[in-house]
Structure formats: structure tokens, C-alpha cells
N, C-alpha and C positions, 0 to 999 in steps of 0.2 A: 915329506914329513914323516917318513917311516921310522926315523930314529927317535921320535918322541913316543914315550910309553905312557898311556893313561891307565889309571886304575879302573877297575870294573865299575865302581860307583860313579866315578867322574864320566866314564864313557856312557853309562846308562842315562845319566842326567843330561849329557850333551845330545844324545839321540832324542830324548824327550823334548828338549828345547828346540831342536831342528824340526821335529814333527809339528810342534805347536806353531812355529814360525810359518811353515808351509800352509797349515790350515788357516792361520790368520791372514796370510797373503791371499788365499782363495776367497775368504770371506770379504776382505776389503775390496777385491776386484768385483765381486758380485754387487757390493754396495755401490761401487763407483759406476758400474755399467747398468745396474738394474736387472741384469740377466744372470740366471744360474747356468745357462748353456750359451757360451759365446762362440764356440767352434765345435767342429765334429769331434775333436779330442775330448771335449767335456762329456758329451753323450751323443754318439753317432745317430742313434735311432731318433731321439727327440730333435736333434739339430736338423736332420734331413726331412723329417716329417713336418716340422715347423716351416722350413724353407719351402716345401711343396705347397703348404697351405697359404703362405704369404704370396707365392707366385700366382696361384689361382686367384686370390683376392685382387692382386694387382691387374691381372688380365681382365677380370670382370669390371674392375673400376675403370679401366681404359674404355670398355664398351659403354659405360654409362654416359659418356659424352655423346656418342652417336645416338644412343637411346633418347637422351635429352633433346638432341636436334630433331629426332623423329617426332617427338611430342610437339615441338614447335611447328614442324611442317604440317602436322595434322591440325593444329590450332589455326594456322594461317589459312588452310583450306576451309575449315569450318567457318572462320570469319568471312571468307569470300562467299561461301554459300549463303550465309545470313544476309550479306549485302545484295547478292544476286536475287534472293527471294523478295527483298524490298523493292528492287528495281522492277521485277516482274509484276509485283502488286501495283506499282505505279503505272506500268504500261496497261494493266487491266483497267485501272481507273480512267485512263485516257480513252480506251476503247469503249468503256461504258458511257463516256460523255457523248460519243458518236450516237449511241442508241437513244440518248436523251435529247439530242439536237433536233431541230425542226427538219422535216423531210427535205431532202436536197433538191427537189424538183417541183416546179409550179404545176406542171401537167405531166402525166405519165404517158407511156407509150400507148398508141391506139392503132387499130386496123379497121378500115371502113370498106364496106361493099362498094364495088365499082359503079353500081347503079342503084337507084331506089328499088326496094323490094315491093312485090305486089301484095304481100301479106300485111297483117296488122299485129298489134301487140296482143290481141286476143287469140290470133292464130297465124303464126308465121308461115305455116305450110299451105301454100296456095296451089300446089300441083304443077307449078311452072318454075318459079324462082327457086323454091325449095320443095322437095318431094318427100313423101312419107318413106322412111327407112334410109334416107341418104345420110352420109356422115360428113361432119365438118372436122377437119384435122388441123391442129395447131402444132407446128414444129417446135422443138426445144430451142431455147435461146438463152445463153448465159445462165442466169439463175432460175429461169422459168422452164419447167419440164414440159415434155411433149404431152399433148392431150387430145382426145378424140370424143366427139359428141355425136350420138345417133338420134336423129329426129323421129318422133312418133307420127302417127296419122294426123294428130293435131298437136301443135306445140305453141304454148303461150310464151310470151317474153319472160314471165316469171319462171315457168318451167325450164326454159333455156338457161336462165341465170342460176337456177338450182343445180343444173347439170354442169355448168361452167365453174361453180364455186371451188371444187377441189383443185382446179387449175389456176386459181387466183385471177380469174377473169370475170368481167361483167359485160353484159350485152345491153344495148340501148338503141332506140331509134332517134335519129336526129330530126331536125325540123323538115328535112326533105325526104324523110322515110328511108334514109340509108341505115343499114344495120352496122353498128359500131361496137367493136370489142375493145375493152379498156383493161389495162393491167391495174389491179387493185391491191397488189402486194407491196406494202410499204417497205418490207425488208429487201425487196428486189426492185426498188423504184428506179434504179439506173438501167434496168434491163429493157431491151426492146423486144416486143412480142415477135415470136418466130413467124415464118410464112404460114398463112392460112389458106388451105386448099379444101376442095370438096372431094369426097370419095365415092363410094358405091351409089348407083342410081342417082347421079347428080342432077340438080335443076340447073337453071341458067345463071343463077347468081354466082359471081366470082368476087374475089377480094383483092384490093390493092396492096402494095407493099406497106409494111408497118411504118408508122411515124415514130421517130425516136422521142424519148421524153425531153422536156425542156428544163434545163438546170436552173435552180434558184441561185443567183450570184452570191447573195449574202450568206446563205446556208453553206454553199460550197467553199466560200472563203473561210468560214469557221472550220469546216472539215479539213481543208488544206493545212490550216494552222495546227490542227490536232495530228495530222500526218507528220508534220515537222517535229512536234513534241515527241511523238512516238519513236521516230527515227533517232532522236537524241538519246532516248532511253536504250534503244537497241545498241547504239555505239558504246554507251557506258557499260552495258552487259559484257561486251567483248573485252573492253579495257580492264574492267574489274576482275574478270576471270584471269587475264594475263598478269595482273599485279599480285595475285594471291599466292606468292611464292615465298619460300624461306630457304636461305642458303643455296639458292639455285635450283630448288626442287619445287615444282608447282603441280599439285595433284589435280588441279582444275584445268590444266593445259596439256594433258596427255602424259605427264611424267609418272614414273612408278617409284615406289619407295620400298627398300628392303632393309629390315632391321635384324641384327644378330644379337641374341640374348645371352649366349654362353661362349666360353673360351674355345670350344671345339668347333663352333660354327654350325652345329647340328640343330640348334634351336633358333628358328628364324620366323619372321612374319613378312609376307609379301603383300603390299597394298598396291592395287592397280588404280592408276589415275583415270580421270575422265576428261573429255574436252567439252567444257561448258561455256564456250563463247556463244554468241548469239546463234550462229549456224548450228553448233552442237546441240543447243536447246530447242532447235526448230523454230526460232523466232527470227524472222527475216524483216529487213527494212521494207517500208511501203513506198509506193510511187504516188506522188501527188497528182491528182487528176484521174487516177485509176482506182486507188484504194480509198476506203472510207466514204465512198460515194453514197452508200446506203447501208442498211442494217446488216445485210448479208455479209458484206465485207467486214464489218465490225465483229460479227459473230464468228467469222472465220479466224480473225486475229485472237479473239477470246478463247477459242478452242485450242489454238497453238500455245497460248500463254498458260492455260490450265494444264496442258500436258507438260510444259516446262516446270510448272510448280510441283507437279507430281514427281518429276525426275529429280528436282532439287531436294525434295523431302526424303526421297529414297536414298539419295547419296548422303544427305546429312545424317540419316540413321546409320548408314554403313560407316561413315567417318566417326560417329560417336562411339560405335561398338569397337572399332579399331583403336580409338584413343583410350578407351577404358582398358583394353588389353595391354597396350603399351605402358600405361601408367601403373597398372598392376605389376607388370614385369619389372618396371623401374624400381618400384618399392621392394619387390622381392629381391632384386639384385643388391640393393643397399643393405637389406637385412642379412642376406647371405654373406656379403663381404664382412659384416660385423661378426657373424658366426665364425667365419674362417680366421679372422684376425684374433678373435678371442681364443679359439682353439690353439692357434700358434703361440699366443702369449702364455696360455696355461702350461705349455711345454717348455718354454724358455725363460719366462720372467721369474726373478727371484722374489721370495717373501722378505721384504725389507725389514719387517719387524723381527722375523726369525734370525736374519743375518746380523742385525744390529745386536741382538742378544748373544749370538754366537761370538761376535767380535769382542763384546765385553767379557764373556767367559774366557776366551782365548787369551785376551790381554792379562787377565788375572792369572791364568795358568802359566803364562810366559814369565810373569813376575815371580811366581812360586818356583818355577824351574830354574831361574837365575839364582834365586836364594839357595835352592838345593845344591846347585853346582858349586856355589861358594862354600857351603858346608862340607861338601865332599873334598874340596881342596885343603881344608883346614888340617886334615890328618897328615898330609904331605908337608905342610908348613911346620907341624910339630916335630917331625923327624929332622927337618932342617935346623930347628932350634937346638936339638940334642947334639947335632954335629958341630955346632958352633961352640 
């Protein structure tokens, strides 16, 4: 089109009209997309900075899913511990019922002298059967500790009983004047007294083998039933611990949990799981006919259950602390994502009010430019009229 010659005024108006059209196109594109920076060509610094901010926000947002799963894993473990504590409390209640049940034996263990003694209740030391300074030794047996008594120059039956009291034994003379030792410890009612022997400077008196206690059938039936109930609870402790999982992770069954909080993987939290089945808590199943026969057995179970409760409370505290940390980091990540996205938007988003005003102004300028171009052409039309 080099053969076409435009006057200076026409050319100036044309350039103005083209510039206005370019500006109007840019403004309309911003209104259509909502962005003032749509590519690196618009503003390289803002474009790449905004892209970096959006990428980081996206990476952190992807981590939020795993953080949310971590919260649920901790919640599942906490729910499991709450249930385990209730089961342990139930087991304690069963063990306490044993303590409140009637003694499981109609008669307790006894040891009797092999022959009638020569002494009397007023003085057991007769210089033959029992001598001054001799010792009577009771061996340990099950829940009964070993015990030794030293006879004085004179020893009444009451004095002997006072000496035997710490060993949970009592002494008496039967109708044939045999000396009888009896277990008076209700807590160890199932225990048989250990062998009774005589020590230094012994007299002629010796003792027969101990007679085992006689079980009370009705009481032992009650205790056997309590053993069954207790074992059911022990089974539930194990299954409850095994069921306290979320998404395949169980912090109560030995699994560990690792959470990553930032896109570089440098901010993490490692949570070590525990094994809180019945064995892990130190709560073992009982054997009917062996356990809960007397109070000592029940107290042993209560000691184990108290230790289990302490372990559960300690772990509950640790889980609560970790749960708080994870929830705080979860809220922080959400807020940080909002900050990053807002920063990106500030760099790229257009002000629609401003762009709408620019569009209106440019439309007006374009109309004026078209009118000015028409006026510039009128001079050439006047020359054409003269030539006609």
C-alpha cells in the first residue's frame, strides 16, 4: 500500500485511532479474564512471582490431605485409649468383687506337732519337748513368707501368738494337747503353710507336714465365674487396641506416624506408636482354679491394672499434645495458603472497576478519533470538488 499517500493530519489521526484500539483491546482482555497479567509478556516479574506463590500454595494444599488423615489417626488412637481405660476400669471392678466375696476356704492350712507336748498354755517350755532358746522355723510357701520364732526361758501360748503374728500364723493347743499352727491370713487363704522345723538347741517336739486348706465350693464357684468375666475383658482389651486404626495406621498396635508440614519436607512430626494389647499393658488372662482363689491373687491383678491405667493416661496425654500440634499446623497451613494466594492475586488480578472505567473512556476516545479522521478527510474531498 506504499502507493497511497496520506496527509499528515490523516496519518496522525490514524495512529491515534490505532493506539486507542490497542489500549481498548488490552482493557477488554483484562475485563474478560479478570487478570492484568496473563502471561510473562504482560509483566515477567509479576507473572513468575505469582506463579511461584501459587505453586507453593498448591504444594502445601496437597499436604493438607495427609495432615487431615494424621488428625484422624490420632483421633482414632485417642478413642481407642478412652475405650481401653473403660475396659481396665471394668476389670478393676471385677477384681474388687473378689475382695468382697466370702473367703474361698472353709478351713485354712494347719501344721500340727507329731505328738502331744509336755508343756501347757501357761508355759510351753518344759525343757524336753521345747527348750529355752530353741528356734521354730517356718519355711516360705506361696504367699506366706519364711518366719522364725525363738523361745524364751518361759513361753506362754499368748506370747507365742504375739511372736507369730507378723508371720500371719496363730498357735493353739488342741484337745489332745498337740500344738497347732494355723494360717490366719485371709489374703493368702489358698496358701499352705511351709514346712515347720526346729533349729538351735531343739527339744524333742517335731511337726508333721502341713495340711492344705479346704476350699469352699460355693465361694470358689463365684470366683471361677469372676475369672471368666475378667478374661473376657482381657480379650476385649486386645481386640479394641487392634481395631483403633485409621487408613491402615494404628498407633496402639505398634505403628508409627510421620507427618510433613511444608513443601520442602524439612518440617515434620514423628509420632511413635505403642503396643497396648493386653500383653503390652501387662494385663494377662487368669487361670480358673489357680487365680482369684484369695485376696492376694486379686490384689496382684489390681496392681497390674493400676499400672495399665497409668500407662494409658500417660499415652493419652502424649496423644493429646501431638493432636494439638497437628491441628495447630493444619490451621497454620490453611492460613498460609490464603496468604500465598492473596499475594499472587495482588500481582496478577485486574481492578475491574478501573478497567471498566478505562474501557468507557477508550470507547469515547475511539469515537472522537473516528470523527477527527473524518474531518481530516474533508480537506481532500474539497480538492476533489474543485477538480470536478
